[in-house]
Backbone as numpy.savetxt, mean C-alpha at the origin, in Angstrom:
# Nx Ny Nz CAx CAy CAz Cx Cy Cz
8.36 -1.26 2.97 9.20 -1.08 1.81 10.64 -1.36 2.21
11.36 -1.95 1.32 12.74 -2.29 1.60 13.62 -1.21 0.98
13.97 -0.23 1.81 14.74 0.92 1.35 16.14 0.88 1.95
17.06 1.63 1.37 18.40 1.69 1.94 18.35 2.12 3.41
19.28 1.63 4.20 19.27 1.89 5.64 19.45 3.35 5.99
20.04 4.16 5.11 20.29 5.56 5.44 19.03 6.42 5.30
17.94 5.88 4.77 16.71 6.67 4.64 15.88 6.53 5.90
15.31 7.64 6.34 14.39 7.62 7.47 12.98 7.85 6.94
11.96 7.75 7.81 10.58 7.98 7.38 10.40 9.38 6.82
11.23 10.33 7.23 11.12 11.70 6.72 11.65 11.81 5.30
12.35 10.78 4.82 12.96 10.83 3.50 12.08 10.26 2.38
10.95 9.63 2.72 10.15 9.02 1.67 8.68 8.97 2.05
7.84 8.80 1.04 6.42 8.55 1.23 6.18 7.07 0.94
5.61 6.37 1.89 5.29 4.95 1.73 3.76 4.88 1.63
3.26 4.48 0.47 1.83 4.54 0.17 1.30 3.15 -0.15
0.14 2.81 0.41 -0.60 1.60 0.00 -1.85 2.04 -0.74
-2.08 1.44 -1.88 -3.33 1.64 -2.61 -4.12 0.34 -2.48
-5.32 0.44 -1.93 -6.14 -0.74 -1.66 -7.39 -0.64 -2.52
-7.49 -1.50 -3.53 -8.65 -1.51 -4.43 -9.61 -2.60 -3.98
-10.83 -2.20 -3.66 -11.86 -3.14 -3.20 -12.81 -3.38 -4.35
-12.87 -4.62 -4.84 -13.70 -4.93 -6.00 -15.18 -4.97 -5.68
-15.55 -5.42 -4.49 -16.95 -5.48 -4.10 -17.11 -4.82 -2.74
-17.36 -3.51 -2.77 -17.43 -2.73 -1.53 -18.46 -3.27 -0.56
-19.61 -3.69 -1.06 -20.68 -4.14 -0.16 -20.27 -5.36 0.65
-19.39 -6.20 0.10 -18.97 -7.42 0.80 -17.71 -7.23 1.63
-16.76 -6.47 1.10 -15.41 -6.48 1.67 -14.98 -5.21 2.40
-15.71 -4.12 2.28 -15.24 -2.88 2.88 -15.17 -2.97 4.41
-16.08 -3.69 5.02 -16.07 -3.83 6.48 -14.79 -4.51 6.95
-14.37 -5.56 6.25 -13.14 -6.27 6.61 -11.92 -5.37 6.44
-11.90 -4.64 5.33 -10.76 -3.76 5.06 -10.67 -2.68 6.12
-11.79 -2.03 6.43 -11.78 -0.96 7.42 -11.42 -1.48 8.81
-11.83 -2.71 9.14 -11.46 -3.30 10.43 -9.94 -3.51 10.51
-9.34 -4.00 9.42 -7.89 -4.18 9.40 -7.16 -2.84 9.50
-7.67 -1.83 8.80 -7.04 -0.52 8.87 -7.13 0.05 10.28
-8.26 -0.14 10.94 -8.42 0.34 12.32 -7.48 -0.41 13.26
-7.31 -1.70 13.03 -6.42 -2.52 13.85 -4.97 -2.06 13.75
-4.60 -1.55 12.57 -3.23 -1.11 12.31 -3.12 0.41 12.24
-3.98 1.11 12.97 -4.01 2.58 12.92 -2.68 3.20 13.32
-1.88 2.50 14.10 -0.59 3.04 14.55 0.42 3.19 13.41
0.20 2.58 12.25 1.12 2.75 11.12 0.49 3.55 9.98
-0.65 4.21 10.26 -1.33 5.01 9.23 -1.22 6.49 9.58
-0.66 7.26 8.66 -0.59 8.71 8.82 -1.82 9.36 8.19
-2.17 8.95 6.97 -3.28 9.54 6.24 -4.04 8.44 5.51
-5.35 8.58 5.43 -6.20 7.58 4.76 -7.26 8.33 3.96
-7.38 7.98 2.67 -8.34 8.64 1.78 -9.12 7.58 1.03
-10.44 7.63 1.11 -11.29 6.68 0.40 -11.96 7.33 -0.80
-11.94 6.63 -1.93 -12.55 7.12 -3.17 -13.51 6.07 -3.71
-14.69 6.51 -4.15 -15.63 5.59 -4.79 -16.70 6.39 -5.52
-17.36 5.73 -6.46 -18.50 6.32 -7.14 -19.74 6.02 -6.30
-20.69 6.93 -6.29 -21.89 6.74 -5.47 -22.62 5.44 -5.79
-22.75 5.13 -7.07 -23.49 3.93 -7.46 -22.57 2.75 -7.77
-21.27 2.95 -7.63 -20.31 1.92 -8.01 -20.15 0.84 -6.96
-19.66 -0.29 -7.41 -19.42 -1.41 -6.50 -17.97 -1.48 -6.04
-17.10 -0.69 -6.67 -15.68 -0.74 -6.34 -15.27 0.50 -5.56
-14.17 0.39 -4.85 -13.64 1.52 -4.12 -12.13 1.46 -4.05
-11.53 2.60 -3.79 -10.08 2.70 -3.67 -9.76 3.45 -2.39
-8.86 2.89 -1.59 -8.39 3.55 -0.38 -6.90 3.78 -0.54
-6.48 5.03 -0.36 -5.07 5.39 -0.43 -4.61 5.65 1.00
-3.57 4.94 1.42 -3.09 5.00 2.80 -1.63 5.43 2.81
-1.33 6.54 3.50 0.06 6.94 3.71 0.52 6.30 5.01
1.60 5.54 4.93 2.08 4.77 6.08 3.12 5.55 6.88
3.25 5.16 8.14 4.27 5.71 9.04 4.71 4.59 9.98
5.66 4.88 10.84 6.03 3.91 11.87 6.99 2.84 11.40
7.04 1.76 12.20 8.06 0.73 11.95 7.71 -0.12 10.72
8.76 -0.58 10.06 8.60 -1.37 8.83 7.84 -2.66 9.07
8.07 -3.30 10.21 7.38 -4.57 10.50 5.88 -4.37 10.58
5.44 -3.30 11.20 4.00 -3.01 11.29 3.39 -2.70 9.95
4.11 -1.93 9.13 3.62 -1.60 7.79 3.52 -2.86 6.94
4.54 -3.70 7.00 4.55 -4.93 6.22 3.46 -5.90 6.68
3.21 -5.95 7.99 2.18 -6.84 8.52 0.80 -6.43 8.03
0.52 -5.13 8.05 -0.78 -4.66 7.56 -0.95 -4.98 6.08
0.07 -4.74 5.29 0.01 -5.04 3.86 -0.25 -6.53 3.63
0.44 -7.39 4.36 0.27 -8.84 4.21 -1.16 -9.27 4.56
-1.72 -8.71 5.62 -3.08 -9.07 6.01 -4.10 -8.60 4.98
-3.91 -7.41 4.44 -4.83 -6.91 3.41 -4.77 -7.78 2.15
-3.58 -8.26 1.80 -3.43 -9.08 0.60 -4.10 -10.44 0.73
-4.38 -10.88 1.94 -5.06 -12.16 2.16 -6.56 -12.08 1.87
-7.11 -10.88 1.83 -8.55 -10.73 1.62 -8.93 -10.98 0.17
-10.04 -11.67 -0.04 -10.56 -11.88 -1.39 -11.12 -10.56 -1.92
-11.09 -10.39 -3.21 -11.65 -9.22 -3.89 -10.96 -7.91 -3.51
-9.74 -8.01 -3.00 -8.98 -6.82 -2.63 -7.61 -6.91 -3.29
-7.21 -5.84 -3.97 -5.90 -5.76 -4.61 -5.10 -4.67 -3.91
-3.89 -4.99 -3.50 -3.05 -4.06 -2.76 -1.78 -3.79 -3.56
-1.46 -2.52 -3.74 -0.23 -2.10 -4.40 0.49 -1.16 -3.45
1.78 -1.31 -3.33 2.58 -0.45 -2.46 3.55 0.36 -3.30
3.56 1.65 -3.07 4.43 2.55 -3.83 5.21 3.39 -2.84
6.51 3.51 -3.06 7.35 4.31 -2.20 8.05 5.37 -3.03
7.85 6.63 -2.65 8.50 7.75 -3.31 9.57 8.31 -2.39
10.81 8.34 -2.87 11.89 8.95 -2.10 11.83 10.45 -2.30
11.89 11.22 -1.21 11.81 12.67 -1.32 13.11 13.28 -1.82
14.20 12.57 -1.66 15.49 13.13 -2.11 15.54 13.27 -3.62
14.84 12.40 -4.32 14.78 12.46 -5.78 13.36 12.12 -6.18
12.57 13.12 -6.49 11.15 12.93 -6.78 10.91 12.02 -7.98
11.94 11.76 -8.78 11.76 10.89 -9.95 11.89 9.42 -9.59
12.26 9.11 -8.37 12.46 7.72 -7.96 11.19 7.17 -7.34
10.77 6.03 -7.81 9.56 5.41 -7.31 9.77 3.91 -7.29
9.53 3.28 -6.14 9.66 1.82 -6.05 8.27 1.24 -5.85
7.91 0.28 -6.65 6.60 -0.35 -6.56 6.80 -1.79 -6.12
6.45 -2.09 -4.87 6.73 -3.43 -4.35 5.73 -4.46 -4.84
4.62 -4.04 -5.42 3.64 -5.01 -5.88 4.19 -5.88 -7.00
5.26 -5.46 -7.66 5.86 -6.29 -8.70 6.41 -7.58 -8.13
6.66 -7.64 -6.83 7.14 -8.87 -6.21 6.12 -10.00 -6.33
4.84 -9.66 -6.49 3.78 -10.65 -6.49 3.70 -11.45 -7.79
4.25 -10.94 -8.86 4.09 -11.58 -10.15 5.02 -12.77 -10.30
4.68 -13.67 -11.20 5.53 -14.82 -11.49 6.54 -14.52 -12.59
6.40 -13.38 -13.22 7.28 -13.00 -14.31 8.64 -12.61 -13.73
9.70 -13.30 -14.14 11.02 -13.11 -13.53 11.55 -11.69 -13.70
11.14 -10.97 -14.74 11.68 -9.61 -14.91 11.14 -8.65 -13.86
10.10 -9.04 -13.11 9.55 -8.16 -12.07 9.85 -8.65 -10.67
10.83 -9.50 -10.49 11.14 -10.02 -9.16 11.74 -8.95 -8.25
12.37 -7.93 -8.80 12.96 -6.86 -8.01 12.12 -5.61 -8.16
12.10 -4.72 -7.14 11.36 -3.47 -7.29 11.87 -2.70 -8.50
10.98 -2.04 -9.17 11.31 -1.29 -10.37 11.47 0.18 -10.01
12.49 0.83 -10.52 12.71 2.24 -10.27 12.40 3.02 -11.53
11.45 3.96 -11.42 11.10 4.81 -12.55 12.05 6.00 -12.58
12.52 6.35 -13.76 13.42 7.51 -13.89 12.94 8.39 -15.02
């Protein structure tokens, strides 16, 4: 996440939401990437329906920005996987930056959006 320089990791929650459209095909690849980048993962939570084909993994990130960004970029390269990044600043719980808006071609979403 591209945050002001005065914020430290203790000042915000950096979260990746990883939606896997076809768990039977892609979950192994996703879990391998997450294991490869375990040094930037603080918490990992997997959600799915027993009979469902889709799954959601919520990952709380830690560590250096380059490592977090590298993991996000690698996950986004996978087919049938949608990645959204959300950053909550602890100083103001109403502030939320969603970096996934950078992916769209719509010019109004070229910059992170702040919810108030």
